[in-house]
N, CA, C and O atoms as a GROMACS GRO file, in nm:
protein
  548
    1LYS      N    1  -1.917   1.127   0.797
    1LYS     CA    2  -1.926   1.078   0.934
    1LYS      C    3  -2.000   0.945   0.936
    1LYS      O    4  -2.102   0.929   0.868
    2SER      N    5  -1.950   0.851   1.012
    2SER     CA    6  -2.009   0.718   1.019
    2SER      C    7  -2.127   0.715   1.116
    2SER      O    8  -2.129   0.787   1.216
    3PRO      N    9  -2.225   0.630   1.086
    3PRO     CA   10  -2.345   0.627   1.170
    3PRO      C   11  -2.328   0.555   1.305
    3PRO      O   12  -2.411   0.573   1.394
    4TYR      N   13  -2.223   0.474   1.319
    4TYR     CA   14  -2.207   0.397   1.443
    4TYR      C   15  -2.069   0.423   1.502
    4TYR      O   16  -1.970   0.433   1.430
    5ARG      N   17  -2.065   0.434   1.634
    5ARG     CA   18  -1.938   0.452   1.703
    5ARG      C   19  -1.911   0.332   1.790
    5ARG      O   20  -1.966   0.319   1.899
    6GLY      N   21  -1.827   0.245   1.742
    6GLY     CA   22  -1.787   0.128   1.818
    6GLY      C   23  -1.889   0.017   1.818
    6GLY      O   24  -2.000   0.031   1.767
    7ALA      N   25  -1.848  -0.095   1.876
    7ALA     CA   26  -1.935  -0.212   1.888
    7ALA      C   27  -1.903  -0.285   2.017
    7ALA      O   28  -1.786  -0.300   2.055
    8THR      N   29  -2.008  -0.328   2.085
    8THR     CA   30  -1.995  -0.400   2.211
    8THR      C   31  -2.059  -0.537   2.198
    8THR      O   32  -2.172  -0.548   2.149
    9LEU      N   33  -1.990  -0.639   2.240
    9LEU     CA   34  -2.041  -0.776   2.241
    9LEU      C   35  -2.100  -0.801   2.379
    9LEU      O   36  -2.034  -0.784   2.481
   10MET      N   37  -2.228  -0.842   2.380
   10MET     CA   38  -2.296  -0.866   2.508
   10MET      C   39  -2.340  -1.011   2.515
   10MET      O   40  -2.380  -1.070   2.414
   11SER      N   41  -2.333  -1.069   2.632
   11SER     CA   42  -2.382  -1.205   2.651
   11SER      C   43  -2.535  -1.203   2.644
   11SER      O   44  -2.598  -1.101   2.673
   12LEU      N   45  -2.593  -1.315   2.606
   12LEU     CA   46  -2.738  -1.322   2.592
   12LEU      C   47  -2.811  -1.299   2.724
   12LEU      O   48  -2.924  -1.250   2.725
   13ASP      N   49  -2.748  -1.333   2.834
   13ASP     CA   50  -2.812  -1.310   2.964
   13ASP      C   51  -2.793  -1.168   3.015
   13ASP      O   52  -2.849  -1.130   3.118
   14GLY      N   53  -2.713  -1.088   2.942
   14GLY     CA   54  -2.692  -0.949   2.979
   14GLY      C   55  -2.598  -0.929   3.096
   14GLY      O   56  -2.582  -0.817   3.144
   15GLU      N   57  -2.535  -1.036   3.142
   15GLU     CA   58  -2.449  -1.029   3.260
   15GLU      C   59  -2.309  -0.976   3.229
   15GLU      O   60  -2.241  -0.924   3.318
   16SER      N   61  -2.265  -0.990   3.102
   16SER     CA   62  -2.130  -0.944   3.070
   16SER      C   63  -2.130  -0.876   2.934
   16SER      O   64  -2.215  -0.902   2.849
   17SER      N   65  -2.033  -0.788   2.915
   17SER     CA   66  -2.016  -0.721   2.788
   17SER      C   67  -1.868  -0.692   2.766
   17SER      O   68  -1.789  -0.683   2.860
   18GLU      N   69  -1.833  -0.678   2.638
   18GLU     CA   70  -1.695  -0.650   2.602
   18GLU      C   71  -1.695  -0.552   2.484
   18GLU      O   72  -1.760  -0.578   2.382
   19ARG      N   73  -1.625  -0.443   2.499
   19ARG     CA   74  -1.613  -0.345   2.389
   19ARG      C   75  -1.513  -0.403   2.289
   19ARG      O   76  -1.395  -0.422   2.321
   20LEU      N   77  -1.560  -0.432   2.168
   20LEU     CA   78  -1.474  -0.491   2.066
   20LEU      C   79  -1.394  -0.385   1.990
   20LEU      O   80  -1.279  -0.408   1.954
   21THR      N   81  -1.456  -0.269   1.965
   21THR     CA   82  -1.387  -0.162   1.894
   21THR      C   83  -1.451  -0.028   1.926
   21THR      O   84  -1.570  -0.020   1.957
   22ASN      N   85  -1.371   0.074   1.917
   22ASN     CA   86  -1.420   0.212   1.930
   22ASN      C   87  -1.420   0.282   1.795
   22ASN      O   88  -1.451   0.400   1.786
   23ASP      N   89  -1.385   0.210   1.689
   23ASP     CA   90  -1.383   0.267   1.555
   23ASP      C   91  -1.520   0.317   1.516
   23ASP      O   92  -1.622   0.269   1.566
   24GLU      N   93  -1.524   0.415   1.425
   24GLU     CA   94  -1.649   0.457   1.364
   24GLU      C   95  -1.680   0.358   1.252
   24GLU      O   96  -1.597   0.335   1.165
   25LEU      N   97  -1.801   0.300   1.254
   25LEU     CA   98  -1.837   0.193   1.163
   25LEU      C   99  -1.942   0.239   1.062
   25LEU      O  100  -2.036   0.311   1.095
   26LEU      N  101  -1.924   0.195   0.938
   26LEU     CA  102  -2.027   0.215   0.837
   26LEU      C  103  -2.130   0.104   0.848
   26LEU      O  104  -2.250   0.128   0.836
   27CYS      N  105  -2.083  -0.019   0.870
   27CYS     CA  106  -2.170  -0.135   0.884
   27CYS      C  107  -2.096  -0.243   0.960
   27CYS      O  108  -1.974  -0.236   0.976
   28PHE      N  109  -2.170  -0.344   1.008
   28PHE     CA  110  -2.106  -0.453   1.082
   28PHE      C  111  -2.188  -0.579   1.072
   28PHE      O  112  -2.310  -0.574   1.053
   29PHE      N  113  -2.120  -0.693   1.083
   29PHE     CA  114  -2.181  -0.825   1.072
   29PHE      C  115  -2.115  -0.918   1.172
   29PHE      O  116  -1.992  -0.923   1.181
   30TRP      N  117  -2.195  -0.990   1.247
   30TRP     CA  118  -2.141  -1.090   1.339
   30TRP      C  119  -2.140  -1.224   1.268
   30TRP      O  120  -2.240  -1.263   1.208
   31SER      N  121  -2.029  -1.293   1.274
   31SER     CA  122  -2.017  -1.426   1.216
   31SER      C  123  -2.016  -1.528   1.330
   31SER      O  124  -1.916  -1.544   1.398
   32ASP      N  125  -2.130  -1.596   1.349
   32ASP     CA  126  -2.137  -1.698   1.454
   32ASP      C  127  -2.032  -1.806   1.435
   32ASP      O  128  -1.959  -1.841   1.528
   33LYS      N  129  -2.024  -1.858   1.313
   33LYS     CA  130  -1.929  -1.967   1.283
   33LYS      C  131  -1.785  -1.919   1.295
   33LYS      O  132  -1.698  -1.993   1.340
   34GLY      N  133  -1.761  -1.795   1.252
   34GLY     CA  134  -1.625  -1.741   1.258
   34GLY      C  135  -1.590  -1.680   1.392
   34GLY      O  136  -1.474  -1.646   1.417
   35GLN      N  137  -1.691  -1.667   1.480
   35GLN     CA  138  -1.671  -1.605   1.611
   35GLN      C  139  -1.598  -1.472   1.602
   35GLN      O  140  -1.501  -1.445   1.673
   36GLN      N  141  -1.647  -1.388   1.509
   36GLN     CA  142  -1.582  -1.258   1.491
   36GLN      C  143  -1.682  -1.156   1.440
   36GLN      O  144  -1.785  -1.189   1.381
   37LEU      N  145  -1.650  -1.031   1.465
   37LEU     CA  146  -1.725  -0.919   1.410
   37LEU      C  147  -1.648  -0.870   1.289
   37LEU      O  148  -1.528  -0.844   1.296
   38LEU      N  149  -1.718  -0.857   1.177
   38LEU     CA  150  -1.660  -0.798   1.056
   38LEU      C  151  -1.728  -0.664   1.036
   38LEU      O  152  -1.850  -0.654   1.047
   39TYR      N  153  -1.649  -0.563   1.008
   39TYR     CA  154  -1.707  -0.432   0.989
   39TYR      C  155  -1.630  -0.353   0.884
   39TYR      O  156  -1.512  -0.378   0.859
   40ALA      N  157  -1.699  -0.257   0.824
   40ALA     CA  158  -1.637  -0.168   0.727
   40ALA      C  159  -1.636  -0.028   0.786
   40ALA      O  160  -1.728   0.015   0.856
   41ARG      N  161  -1.528   0.041   0.757
   41ARG     CA  162  -1.519   0.180   0.800
   41ARG      C  163  -1.454   0.264   0.692
   41ARG      O  164  -1.377   0.213   0.610
   42LEU      N  165  -1.487   0.391   0.691
   42LEU     CA  166  -1.433   0.486   0.595
   42LEU      C  167  -1.294   0.529   0.640
   42LEU      O  168  -1.271   0.557   0.758
   43LEU      N  169  -1.201   0.532   0.545
   43LEU     CA  170  -1.066   0.581   0.571
   43LEU      C  171  -1.049   0.711   0.492
   43LEU      O  172  -1.007   0.707   0.376
   44PRO      N  173  -1.080   0.825   0.551
   44PRO     CA  174  -1.078   0.952   0.478
   44PRO      C  175  -0.943   0.983   0.413
   44PRO      O  176  -0.939   1.044   0.306
   45GLU      N  177  -0.835   0.941   0.475
   45GLU     CA  178  -0.702   0.972   0.421
   45GLU      C  179  -0.675   0.903   0.288
   45GLU      O  180  -0.590   0.948   0.211
   46SER      N  181  -0.747   0.794   0.259
   46SER     CA  182  -0.724   0.722   0.133
   46SER      C  183  -0.849   0.718   0.045
   46SER      O  184  -0.846   0.659  -0.063
   47SER      N  185  -0.957   0.780   0.089
   47SER     CA  186  -1.085   0.778   0.014
   47SER      C  187  -1.130   0.636  -0.016
   47SER      O  188  -1.187   0.608  -0.121
   48CYS      N  189  -1.103   0.547   0.078
   48CYS     CA  190  -1.141   0.406   0.064
   48CYS      C  191  -1.222   0.363   0.185
   48CYS      O  192  -1.232   0.434   0.285
   49LEU      N  193  -1.280   0.245   0.172
   49LEU     CA  194  -1.334   0.174   0.286
   49LEU      C  195  -1.235   0.064   0.320
   49LEU      O  196  -1.153   0.026   0.236
   50ALA      N  197  -1.242   0.014   0.440
   50ALA     CA  198  -1.160  -0.101   0.479
   50ALA      C  199  -1.246  -0.198   0.556
   50ALA      O  200  -1.331  -0.159   0.636
   51TRP      N  201  -1.225  -0.326   0.530
   51TRP     CA  202  -1.287  -0.432   0.609
   51TRP      C  203  -1.196  -0.463   0.727
   51TRP      O  204  -1.074  -0.470   0.712
   52TYR      N  205  -1.256  -0.480   0.843
   52TYR     CA  206  -1.184  -0.516   0.965
   52TYR      C  207  -1.247  -0.640   1.026
   52TYR      O  208  -1.365  -0.668   1.006
   53SER      N  209  -1.166  -0.712   1.101
   53SER     CA  210  -1.213  -0.827   1.177
   53SER      C  211  -1.168  -0.808   1.321
   53SER      O  212  -1.057  -0.763   1.347
   54VAL      N  213  -1.256  -0.844   1.415
   54VAL     CA  214  -1.217  -0.842   1.556
   54VAL      C  215  -1.286  -0.958   1.627
   54VAL      O  216  -1.405  -0.985   1.605
   55ARG      N  217  -1.211  -1.024   1.710
   55ARG     CA  218  -1.261  -1.135   1.792
   55ARG      C  219  -1.256  -1.092   1.939
   55ARG      O  220  -1.189  -0.995   1.975
   56SER      N  221  -1.325  -1.166   2.020
   56SER     CA  222  -1.325  -1.138   2.163
   56SER      C  223  -1.182  -1.138   2.216
   56SER      O  224  -1.100  -1.223   2.179
   57ASN      N  225  -1.152  -1.043   2.302
   57ASN     CA  226  -1.022  -1.030   2.367
   57ASN      C  227  -0.907  -1.012   2.269
   57ASN      O  228  -0.796  -1.061   2.292
   58SER      N  229  -0.933  -0.941   2.158
   58SER     CA  230  -0.825  -0.913   2.063
   58SER      C  231  -0.841  -0.772   2.006
   58SER      O  232  -0.941  -0.705   2.030
   59THR      N  233  -0.743  -0.731   1.931
   59THR     CA  234  -0.741  -0.601   1.868
   59THR      C  235  -0.794  -0.613   1.725
   59THR      O  236  -0.764  -0.712   1.658
   60PRO      N  237  -0.872  -0.516   1.676
   60PRO     CA  238  -0.919  -0.522   1.537
   60PRO      C  239  -0.803  -0.531   1.438
   60PRO      O  240  -0.698  -0.470   1.457
   61VAL      N  241  -0.825  -0.608   1.332
   61VAL     CA  242  -0.725  -0.627   1.228
   61VAL      C  243  -0.782  -0.578   1.096
   61VAL      O  244  -0.892  -0.617   1.056
   62GLU      N  245  -0.708  -0.491   1.028
   62GLU     CA  246  -0.751  -0.447   0.895
   62GLU      C  247  -0.726  -0.560   0.796
   62GLU      O  248  -0.617  -0.616   0.790
   63LEU      N  249  -0.830  -0.594   0.718
   63LEU     CA  250  -0.821  -0.704   0.622
   63LEU      C  251  -0.787  -0.657   0.482
   63LEU      O  252  -0.698  -0.713   0.417
   64VAL      N  253  -0.858  -0.556   0.434
   64VAL     CA  254  -0.837  -0.510   0.297
   64VAL      C  255  -0.899  -0.372   0.278
   64VAL      O  256  -1.002  -0.340   0.339
   65ARG      N  257  -0.836  -0.290   0.195
   65ARG     CA  258  -0.890  -0.159   0.159
   65ARG      C  259  -0.948  -0.166   0.019
   65ARG      O  260  -0.892  -0.230  -0.070
   66PHE      N  261  -1.063  -0.100   0.001
   66PHE     CA  262  -1.129  -0.106  -0.129
   66PHE      C  263  -1.218   0.015  -0.152
   66PHE      O  264  -1.256   0.086  -0.059
   67ARG      N  265  -1.249   0.037  -0.279
   67ARG     CA  266  -1.348   0.136  -0.318
   67ARG      C  267  -1.471   0.059  -0.363
   67ARG      O  268  -1.467  -0.010  -0.465
   68PRO      N  269  -1.581   0.070  -0.290
   68PRO     CA  270  -1.699  -0.011  -0.323
   68PRO      C  271  -1.766   0.034  -0.453
   68PRO      O  272  -1.759   0.151  -0.490
   69SER      N  273  -1.830  -0.060  -0.519
   69SER     CA  274  -1.915  -0.024  -0.633
   69SER      C  275  -2.034   0.055  -0.578
   69SER      O  276  -2.058   0.056  -0.457
   70ARG      N  277  -2.107   0.119  -0.665
   70ARG     CA  278  -2.224   0.196  -0.623
   70ARG      C  279  -2.325   0.106  -0.551
   70ARG      O  280  -2.379   0.143  -0.448
   71GLU      N  281  -2.349  -0.013  -0.607
   71GLU     CA  282  -2.444  -0.107  -0.547
   71GLU      C  283  -2.396  -0.159  -0.412
   71GLU      O  284  -2.475  -0.176  -0.319
   72MET      N  285  -2.266  -0.182  -0.401
   72MET     CA  286  -2.209  -0.228  -0.274
   72MET      C  287  -2.223  -0.120  -0.167
   72MET      O  288  -2.257  -0.149  -0.053
   73LEU      N  289  -2.196   0.005  -0.204
   73LEU     CA  290  -2.208   0.115  -0.109
   73LEU      C  291  -2.352   0.130  -0.062
   73LEU      O  292  -2.377   0.154   0.056
   74TYR      N  293  -2.447   0.116  -0.153
   74TYR     CA  294  -2.589   0.122  -0.116
   74TYR      C  295  -2.621   0.012  -0.015
   74TYR      O  296  -2.684   0.038   0.087
   75TYR      N  297  -2.577  -0.109  -0.043
   75TYR     CA  298  -2.599  -0.222   0.048
   75TYR      C  299  -2.540  -0.190   0.185
   75TYR      O  300  -2.606  -0.211   0.287
   76LEU      N  301  -2.418  -0.141   0.189
   76LEU     CA  302  -2.352  -0.116   0.318
   76LEU      C  303  -2.425  -0.009   0.399
   76LEU      O  304  -2.429  -0.017   0.522
   77HIS      N  305  -2.482   0.090   0.332
   77HIS     CA  306  -2.558   0.192   0.403
   77HIS      C  307  -2.685   0.135   0.466
   77HIS      O  308  -2.730   0.183   0.570
   78PHE      N  309  -2.743   0.034   0.403
   78PHE     CA  310  -2.867  -0.026   0.451
   78PHE      C  311  -2.847  -0.172   0.491
   78PHE      O  312  -2.938  -0.254   0.477
   79PHE      N  313  -2.728  -0.204   0.540
   79PHE     CA  314  -2.690  -0.341   0.572
   79PHE      C  315  -2.789  -0.410   0.665
   79PHE      O  316  -2.813  -0.530   0.650
   80ASP      N  317  -2.845  -0.338   0.758
   80ASP     CA  318  -2.937  -0.398   0.855
   80ASP      C  319  -3.063  -0.451   0.788
   80ASP      O  320  -3.127  -0.542   0.840
   81GLN      N  321  -3.099  -0.395   0.674
   81GLN     CA  322  -3.218  -0.441   0.602
   81GLN      C  323  -3.189  -0.557   0.507
   81GLN      O  324  -3.279  -0.633   0.472
   82PHE      N  325  -3.064  -0.570   0.465
   82PHE     CA  326  -3.027  -0.672   0.366
   82PHE      C  327  -2.951  -0.792   0.423
   82PHE      O  328  -2.943  -0.896   0.358
   83ALA      N  329  -2.896  -0.778   0.542
   83ALA     CA  330  -2.800  -0.877   0.594
   83ALA      C  331  -2.853  -1.019   0.603
   83ALA      O  332  -2.777  -1.114   0.583
   84GLU      N  333  -2.980  -1.037   0.631
   84GLU     CA  334  -3.034  -1.173   0.645
   84GLU      C  335  -3.066  -1.239   0.511
   84GLU      O  336  -3.063  -1.362   0.500
   85THR      N  337  -3.097  -1.159   0.410
   85THR     CA  338  -3.136  -1.217   0.281
   85THR      C  339  -3.024  -1.214   0.178
   85THR      O  340  -3.025  -1.295   0.085
   86HIS      N  341  -2.928  -1.125   0.192
   86HIS     CA  342  -2.816  -1.112   0.099
   86HIS      C  343  -2.687  -1.114   0.181
   86HIS      O  344  -2.628  -1.010   0.210
   87LYS      N  345  -2.645  -1.233   0.216
   87LYS     CA  346  -2.534  -1.250   0.310
   87LYS      C  347  -2.398  -1.227   0.244
   87LYS      O  348  -2.371  -1.279   0.135
   88LEU      N  349  -2.315  -1.149   0.311
   88LEU     CA  350  -2.179  -1.125   0.263
   88LEU      C  351  -2.081  -1.224   0.322
   88LEU      O  352  -1.969  -1.239   0.272
   89ILE      N  353  -2.121  -1.292   0.428
   89ILE     CA  354  -2.036  -1.393   0.493
   89ILE      C  355  -2.093  -1.530   0.462
   89ILE      O  356  -2.213  -1.553   0.476
   90SER      N  357  -2.005  -1.622   0.419
   90SER     CA  358  -2.051  -1.758   0.387
   90SER      C  359  -2.107  -1.826   0.511
   90SER      O  360  -2.075  -1.787   0.623
   91SER      N  361  -2.189  -1.927   0.490
   91SER     CA  362  -2.257  -1.994   0.602
   91SER      C  363  -2.159  -2.060   0.698
   91SER      O  364  -2.191  -2.078   0.816
   92ASP      N  365  -2.041  -2.097   0.651
   92ASP     CA  366  -1.941  -2.158   0.739
   92ASP      C  367  -1.851  -2.053   0.806
   92ASP      O  368  -1.761  -2.088   0.882
   93GLY      N  369  -1.875  -1.925   0.778
   93GLY     CA  370  -1.798  -1.817   0.840
   93GLY      C  371  -1.660  -1.798   0.782
   93GLY      O  372  -1.582  -1.720   0.836
   94ARG      N  373  -1.627  -1.867   0.675
   94ARG     CA  374  -1.491  -1.863   0.622
   94ARG      C  375  -1.465  -1.752   0.522
   94ARG      O  376  -1.354  -1.699   0.516
   95PHE      N  377  -1.566  -1.714   0.442
   95PHE     CA  378  -1.544  -1.621   0.333
   95PHE      C  379  -1.630  -1.496   0.344
   95PHE      O  380  -1.742  -1.500   0.394
   96LEU      N  381  -1.574  -1.385   0.297
   96LEU     CA  382  -1.644  -1.258   0.286
   96LEU      C  383  -1.645  -1.220   0.139
   96LEU      O  384  -1.541  -1.221   0.074
   97VAL      N  385  -1.763  -1.185   0.086
   97VAL     CA  386  -1.774  -1.141  -0.052
   97VAL      C  387  -1.809  -0.992  -0.053
   97VAL      O  388  -1.889  -0.946   0.028
   98PHE      N  389  -1.748  -0.919  -0.145
   98PHE     CA  390  -1.777  -0.776  -0.160
   98PHE      C  391  -1.743  -0.736  -0.303
   98PHE      O  392  -1.680  -0.814  -0.376
   99SER      N  393  -1.783  -0.617  -0.342
   99SER     CA  394  -1.755  -0.575  -0.480
   99SER      C  395  -1.703  -0.432  -0.484
   99SER      O  396  -1.735  -0.349  -0.400
  100GLY      N  397  -1.622  -0.409  -0.585
  100GLY     CA  398  -1.560  -0.279  -0.605
  100GLY      C  399  -1.422  -0.294  -0.661
  100GLY      O  400  -1.394  -0.388  -0.736
  101LEU      N  401  -1.335  -0.203  -0.624
  101LEU     CA  402  -1.196  -0.204  -0.667
  101LEU      C  403  -1.106  -0.202  -0.546
  101LEU      O  404  -1.136  -0.136  -0.446
  102LEU      N  405  -0.996  -0.272  -0.553
  102LEU     CA  406  -0.897  -0.265  -0.446
  102LEU      C  407  -0.833  -0.127  -0.446
  102LEU      O  408  -0.834  -0.059  -0.549
  103GLU      N  409  -0.778  -0.086  -0.335
  103GLU     CA  410  -0.720   0.048  -0.321
  103GLU      C  411  -0.616   0.075  -0.431
  103GLU      O  412  -0.605   0.188  -0.478
  104SER      N  413  -0.542  -0.025  -0.470
  104SER     CA  414  -0.434  -0.008  -0.568
  104SER      C  415  -0.484   0.007  -0.712
  104SER      O  416  -0.406   0.043  -0.800
  105GLU      N  417  -0.612  -0.019  -0.736
  105GLU     CA  418  -0.667  -0.012  -0.871
  105GLU      C  419  -0.723   0.126  -0.901
  105GLU      O  420  -0.782   0.191  -0.815
  106GLY      N  421  -0.704   0.170  -1.026
  106GLY     CA  422  -0.753   0.300  -1.068
  106GLY      C  423  -0.901   0.297  -1.102
  106GLY      O  424  -0.957   0.191  -1.127
  107PRO      N  425  -0.965   0.414  -1.103
  107PRO     CA  426  -1.109   0.423  -1.129
  107PRO      C  427  -1.148   0.385  -1.271
  107PRO      O  428  -1.266   0.364  -1.299
  108GLU      N  429  -1.050   0.376  -1.361
  108GLU     CA  430  -1.081   0.336  -1.498
  108GLU      C  431  -1.116   0.188  -1.509
  108GLU      O  432  -1.170   0.144  -1.610
  109ASN      N  433  -1.086   0.110  -1.406
  109ASN     CA  434  -1.117  -0.033  -1.405
  109ASN      C  435  -1.265  -0.056  -1.373
  109ASN      O  436  -1.330   0.027  -1.310
  110LYS      N  437  -1.316  -0.169  -1.417
  110LYS     CA  438  -1.454  -0.207  -1.388
  110LYS      C  439  -1.460  -0.273  -1.250
  110LYS      O  440  -1.364  -0.340  -1.210
  111PRO      N  441  -1.572  -0.256  -1.176
  111PRO     CA  442  -1.584  -0.320  -1.046
  111PRO      C  443  -1.575  -0.472  -1.058
  111PRO      O  444  -1.616  -0.531  -1.158
  112LYS      N  445  -1.522  -0.533  -0.954
  112LYS     CA  446  -1.505  -0.678  -0.948
  112LYS      C  447  -1.577  -0.734  -0.826
  112LYS      O  448  -1.600  -0.664  -0.727
  113ILE      N  449  -1.612  -0.860  -0.834
  113ILE     CA  450  -1.663  -0.932  -0.718
  113ILE      C  451  -1.543  -1.003  -0.658
  113ILE      O  452  -1.476  -1.081  -0.726
  114LEU      N  453  -1.517  -0.977  -0.531
  114LEU     CA  454  -1.400  -1.029  -0.463
  114LEU      C  455  -1.442  -1.116  -0.346
  114LEU      O  456  -1.542  -1.089  -0.279
  115VAL      N  457  -1.364  -1.221  -0.322
  115VAL     CA  458  -1.390  -1.310  -0.209
  115VAL      C  459  -1.262  -1.315  -0.124
  115VAL      O  460  -1.153  -1.339  -0.175
  116LEU      N  461  -1.279  -1.291   0.004
  116LEU     CA  462  -1.168  -1.290   0.098
  116LEU      C  463  -1.182  -1.409   0.192
  116LEU      O  464  -1.286  -1.428   0.255
  117ASP      N  465  -1.076  -1.490   0.201
  117ASP     CA  466  -1.072  -1.602   0.293
  117ASP      C  467  -1.038  -1.547   0.431
  117ASP      O  468  -0.929  -1.495   0.452
  118LEU      N  469  -1.130  -1.558   0.525
  118LEU     CA  470  -1.112  -1.500   0.658
  118LEU      C  471  -1.023  -1.584   0.749
  118LEU      O  472  -0.988  -1.540   0.858
  119ARG      N  473  -0.986  -1.703   0.705
  119ARG     CA  474  -0.897  -1.789   0.785
  119ARG      C  475  -0.752  -1.779   0.741
  119ARG      O  476  -0.662  -1.820   0.814
  120GLU      N  477  -0.730  -1.725   0.622
  120GLU     CA  478  -0.595  -1.713   0.567
  120GLU      C  479  -0.562  -1.566   0.546
  120GLU      O  480  -0.651  -1.486   0.517
  121ALA      N  481  -0.438  -1.531   0.560
  121ALA     CA  482  -0.395  -1.392   0.540
  121ALA      C  483  -0.352  -1.374   0.394
  121ALA      O  484  -0.236  -1.347   0.366
  122ASN      N  485  -0.447  -1.389   0.303
  122ASN     CA  486  -0.420  -1.375   0.160
  122ASN      C  487  -0.495  -1.256   0.104
  122ASN      O  488  -0.585  -1.200   0.168
  123ASP      N  489  -0.456  -1.217  -0.018
  123ASP     CA  490  -0.531  -1.113  -0.088
  123ASP      C  491  -0.665  -1.170  -0.133
  123ASP      O  492  -0.678  -1.292  -0.148
  124PRO      N  493  -0.764  -1.084  -0.154
  124PRO     CA  494  -0.893  -1.133  -0.204
  124PRO      C  495  -0.878  -1.197  -0.342
  124PRO      O  496  -0.791  -1.159  -0.420
  125ILE      N  497  -0.964  -1.292  -0.371
  125ILE     CA  498  -0.967  -1.359  -0.501
  125ILE      C  499  -1.075  -1.292  -0.585
  125ILE      O  500  -1.187  -1.274  -0.539
  126VAL      N  501  -1.041  -1.256  -0.708
  126VAL     CA  502  -1.139  -1.199  -0.801
  126VAL      C  503  -1.216  -1.314  -0.863
  126VAL      O  504  -1.156  -1.402  -0.925
  127VAL      N  505  -1.346  -1.314  -0.848
  127VAL     CA  506  -1.428  -1.421  -0.906
  127VAL      C  507  -1.497  -1.375  -1.034
  127VAL      O  508  -1.560  -1.456  -1.103
  128GLY      N  509  -1.487  -1.247  -1.067
  128GLY     CA  510  -1.545  -1.197  -1.191
  128GLY      C  511  -1.573  -1.048  -1.183
  128GLY      O  512  -1.558  -0.987  -1.077
  129GLU      N  513  -1.614  -0.992  -1.295
  129GLU     CA  514  -1.658  -0.854  -1.295
  129GLU      C  515  -1.800  -0.848  -1.240
  129GLU      O  516  -1.878  -0.942  -1.257
  130GLY      N  517  -1.832  -0.739  -1.174
  130GLY     CA  518  -1.968  -0.723  -1.123
  130GLY      C  519  -1.974  -0.618  -1.015
  130GLY      O  520  -1.873  -0.584  -0.953
  131SER      N  521  -2.094  -0.568  -0.992
  131SER     CA  522  -2.112  -0.461  -0.896
  131SER      C  523  -2.171  -0.506  -0.763
  131SER      O  524  -2.177  -0.428  -0.668
  132PHE      N  525  -2.214  -0.633  -0.757
  132PHE     CA  526  -2.264  -0.684  -0.629
  132PHE      C  527  -2.260  -0.836  -0.628
  132PHE      O  528  -2.289  -0.901  -0.729
  133GLY      N  529  -2.225  -0.892  -0.516
  133GLY     CA  530  -2.226  -1.037  -0.498
  133GLY      C  531  -2.267  -1.070  -0.356
  133GLY      O  532  -2.245  -0.990  -0.265
  134CYS      N  533  -2.326  -1.186  -0.338
  134CYS     CA  534  -2.363  -1.232  -0.204
  134CYS      C  535  -2.372  -1.384  -0.205
  134CYS      O  536  -2.373  -1.446  -0.311
  135PHE      N  537  -2.378  -1.443  -0.087
  135PHE     CA  538  -2.395  -1.587  -0.072
  135PHE      C  539  -2.542  -1.618  -0.061
  135PHE      O  540  -2.620  -1.539  -0.008
  136GLU      N  541  -2.581  -1.734  -0.111
  136GLU     CA  542  -2.720  -1.778  -0.098
  136GLU      C  543  -2.747  -1.810   0.049
  136GLU      O  544  -2.657  -1.852   0.123
  137PRO      N  545  -2.873  -1.790   0.091
  137PRO     CA  546  -2.906  -1.823   0.230
  137PRO      C  547  -2.895  -1.972   0.256
  137PRO      O  548  -2.920  -2.017   0.369
   0.00000   0.00000   0.00000
């Protein structure tokens, strides 16, 4: 069971709000530059996690399904404590970094560090083997 149910975007003055998703979320990150909420959720039917993106006045879009490395899963469980110092979203809001295996890969493979271009509808790029990656502050 996921710890969060949905996400609501609220204006700083508290005068308006918009429900962005009703999905059950494992973790979430707001990208100021990308003007979008990125979140991960568990997909029990595939034993994977999936990254999603949602912008104001739009429907959430599934970006990629993956099996996180042990270190990545730990980070996602405690994302609120790590998000400011170990950023998964690049400073320009264009890229998302994560580690693990894509849904199509078998467990015999080693975890990879993957980078997803959030502006293009492409597959993630493998930048190397590894169990955790992040952008510098």
